[in-house]
C-alpha positions in Angstrom: 47.7 94.7 156.8 48.8 98.3 156.1 52.1 99.4 154.7 54.8 100.4 157.1 55.3 104.1 157.3 58.5 105.3 155.7 59.1 108.9 156.7 61.9 109.5 154.2 59.4 108.8 151.4 56.9 111.4 152.6 56.9 115.0 151.3 57.0 117.8 153.9 53.3 118.2 154.1 52.4 114.6 154.6 55.3 114.1 157.1 54.0 117.0 159.2 50.4 115.8 159.1 51.5 112.3 160.3 53.3 113.6 163.4 50.5 114.7 165.8 48.7 111.3 166.0 51.7 109.1 165.6 52.6 106.4 168.1 55.7 104.4 168.8 57.8 103.6 166.8 56.4 106.0 164.1 56.9 109.1 166.4 60.6 108.4 166.6 61.1 108.1 162.9 58.8 111.0 162.0 60.3 113.4 164.5 63.8 112.3 163.5 63.0 112.9 159.8 61.5 116.3 160.6 64.7 117.2 162.4 66.9 115.9 159.7 65.1 118.1 157.2 65.2 121.1 159.6 61.5 121.3 158.9 60.3 124.5 160.6 56.7 123.8 159.5 56.7 120.7 161.7 57.2 122.6 164.9 53.4 122.9 165.7 52.9 119.3 165.0 55.7 118.2 167.3 54.3 120.4 170.0 50.9 118.8 169.5 52.5 115.4 169.8 54.0 116.4 173.1 50.8 117.8 174.5 49.0 114.5 173.7 50.9 112.9 176.6 50.6 115.8 179.1 50.2 114.4 182.6 52.2 111.2 181.9 55.8 110.3 182.8 56.2 111.3 186.4 58.4 108.3 186.9 59.6 107.4 183.4 60.5 109.0 180.1 57.6 109.3 177.7 59.2 108.2 174.4 56.8 110.1 172.2 57.5 113.4 174.0 61.3 112.7 174.1 61.2 112.1 170.3 59.3 115.3 169.7 61.6 117.4 171.9 64.7 116.1 170.2 63.1 116.9 166.9 62.4 120.4 168.0 66.0 120.8 169.3 67.4 119.6 166.0 65.1 121.9 163.9 66.1 124.9 166.0 64.9 128.5 165.6 62.7 130.8 167.6 59.5 128.8 167.1 61.1 125.6 168.3 62.6 127.5 171.3 59.2 128.9 172.3 57.5 125.5 171.9 59.9 123.9 174.3 59.5 126.8 176.7 55.7 126.4 176.6 56.0 122.7 177.4 58.1 123.5 180.5 56.0 126.4 181.6 52.7 124.5 181.4 54.1 121.3 182.9 53.4 119.3 179.7 56.5 117.3 180.5 57.3 115.9 183.9 59.8 113.6 185.6 62.6 112.3 183.5 61.2 113.8 180.4 61.5 117.3 182.0 65.3 116.7 182.0 65.2 116.2 178.3 63.1 119.4 177.8 65.3 121.6 180.0 68.4 120.3 178.1 66.7 121.2 174.8 65.8 124.6 176.2 69.4 125.3 177.1 70.5 124.3 173.6 67.8 126.4 171.9 68.0 129.4 174.2 64.4 129.1 175.1 62.9 132.1 176.9 61.7 130.8 180.4 59.9 133.0 182.9 61.6 133.9 186.2 59.2 131.7 188.1 60.0 128.7 185.9 63.7 129.3 186.1 63.5 129.7 189.9 61.7 126.3 190.2 64.2 124.6 187.9 67.2 126.1 189.6 65.9 124.7 192.9 64.9 121.3 191.4 65.9 118.1 193.2 67.6 116.7 190.0 71.1 118.1 189.5 71.0 117.6 185.8 67.9 119.9 185.6 69.6 122.4 187.8 72.7 122.5 185.6 70.8 123.0 182.4 68.6 125.6 184.1 71.7 127.6 184.9 72.4 127.7 181.1 69.0 129.3 180.6 69.2 131.8 183.5 69.0 135.5 182.9 70.7 138.3 184.9 67.8 139.0 187.2 68.6 139.8 190.8 66.6 136.9 192.3 68.1 134.4 189.9 71.7 135.8 190.4 71.3 135.1 194.2 70.3 131.5 193.5 73.2 131.0 191.1 75.6 132.4 193.7 74.2 129.9 196.2 74.7 127.1 193.6 78.4 127.8 193.4 78.7 125.8 196.6 76.5 122.9 195.4 78.0 119.5 196.1 77.3 118.4 192.5 80.1 119.5 190.3 77.9 119.8 187.3 75.7 122.3 189.0 78.5 124.4 190.5 80.3 124.6 187.2 77.1 125.5 185.3 76.3 128.2 187.9 79.8 129.6 187.7 79.7 129.7 183.9 76.3 131.5 183.9 77.5 134.1 186.4 80.7 134.6 184.4 78.7 135.3 181.3 76.7 137.9 183.4 80.0 139.5 184.5 79.7 138.5 188.1 83.1 138.2 189.8 81.7 135.7 192.4 82.3 133.1 189.7 86.0 133.9 189.2 87.5 131.5 191.8 85.7 128.4 190.4 86.2 129.4 186.8 89.9 130.0 187.5 90.2 126.5 189.1 88.4 124.9 186.1 90.7 126.7 183.7 93.6 125.1 185.5 92.3 121.6 186.2 89.3 120.9 183.9 89.0 123.5 181.1 86.0 123.4 178.7 84.7 125.6 176.0 81.9 126.8 178.3 84.4 127.8 181.0 86.8 129.5 178.5 83.9 131.5 177.1 82.4 132.4 180.5 85.6 133.7 182.0 86.4 136.4 179.5 84.2 139.1 181.0 85.6 138.7 184.5 89.2 137.7 183.8 92.0 139.0 185.9 95.8 138.6 185.3 95.9 135.0 186.4 92.9 134.1 184.2 94.7 135.7 181.2 97.8 133.6 181.9 95.8 130.4 182.2 94.0 131.1 179.0 97.4 131.9 177.4 98.7 128.4 178.3 95.6 126.8 176.8 95.8 128.9 173.7 99.5 128.0 173.2 98.8 124.3 173.6 97.7 121.8 171.0 94.4 121.1 172.7 91.0 121.4 171.0 90.4 124.5 173.2 93.4 126.5 171.9 91.4 128.5 169.4 88.6 129.2 171.8 91.1 130.3 174.5 92.8 132.7 172.0 89.5 134.3 171.1 88.6 134.7 174.8 92.0 136.3 175.4 91.4 138.8 172.6 88.1 139.8 174.3 89.7 140.6 177.6 90.5 144.2 178.5 93.5 143.6 180.7 97.1 144.6 180.0 98.4 141.0 180.4 95.8 139.6 178.0 96.5 142.5 175.6 100.2 141.4 175.6 99.7 137.6 175.5 97.1 137.4 172.7 99.0 139.0 169.9 102.2 137.1 171.0 100.4 133.8 170.6 98.8 134.9 167.3 102.3 135.8 165.9 103.8 132.5 167.2 101.2 130.6 165.1 102.5 132.3 161.9 105.3 130.5 159.9 108.6 131.9 161.2 110.6 133.6 158.6 114.0 133.0 160.2 115.4 131.0 163.1 115.7 134.2 165.2 112.1 135.3 164.9 109.6 134.8 167.6 112.0 135.6 170.5 110.0 138.6 171.7 106.8 136.5 171.7 108.6 133.8 173.7 109.7 136.4 176.2 106.2 137.6 176.7 104.9 134.1 177.2 107.8 133.2 179.5 107.0 136.2 181.7 103.3 135.2 181.8 104.1 131.6 182.9 105.7 132.9 186.0 102.3 133.5 187.7 
């Protein structure tokens, strides 16, 4: 009986060599260890492991592929991004495993072709559509699809489409992003709205920036990137309010600016 494989005890070269032909449960532990080490040299081996199972998984997740993709996403970098892109472009992953791959592509910023993006944006699975929006580029044909997705019944898809359009500077996304800032703010929305913000957006960002929420810093940064008179007034006022006050009378001007802003 052979010894159980202990990935943590393998050096980088042996770990990489063991990945391509591994099977469950070794593939999980080997890919996880490669990710933990951020082992860029293991990217080709993880891609090979994925390709071994091409054609499988139309109805279920292929665990070996899922482990390899998560390893690539954890390692990061250009080579990992291109490896995930290739898996999607060549249909190496299918079904539920495709969802994992597109999510990884969004995290890695994988370069996907317009044809692949068009297919993914029109996919029947909303989760794939939402992640594909995060990969989209400002190409006319893709922008038209994203605008159409603003009206999707699945909130994940509509939000992701609006965020993508906002980052592209498309004002069609403003109504949805404005509503999300008011009712369900997130870091993605706060970041996306800065390039298309109007006065009301600046006020909403100011309220978030002045709050004690985890998004306060992100909202302030977004405000400082907005070229609008109201944002130009609100951002430094909030920045000064965060400084220790030197006297009980200080900060009145800042309070006045923010009070005026809250009237919208």
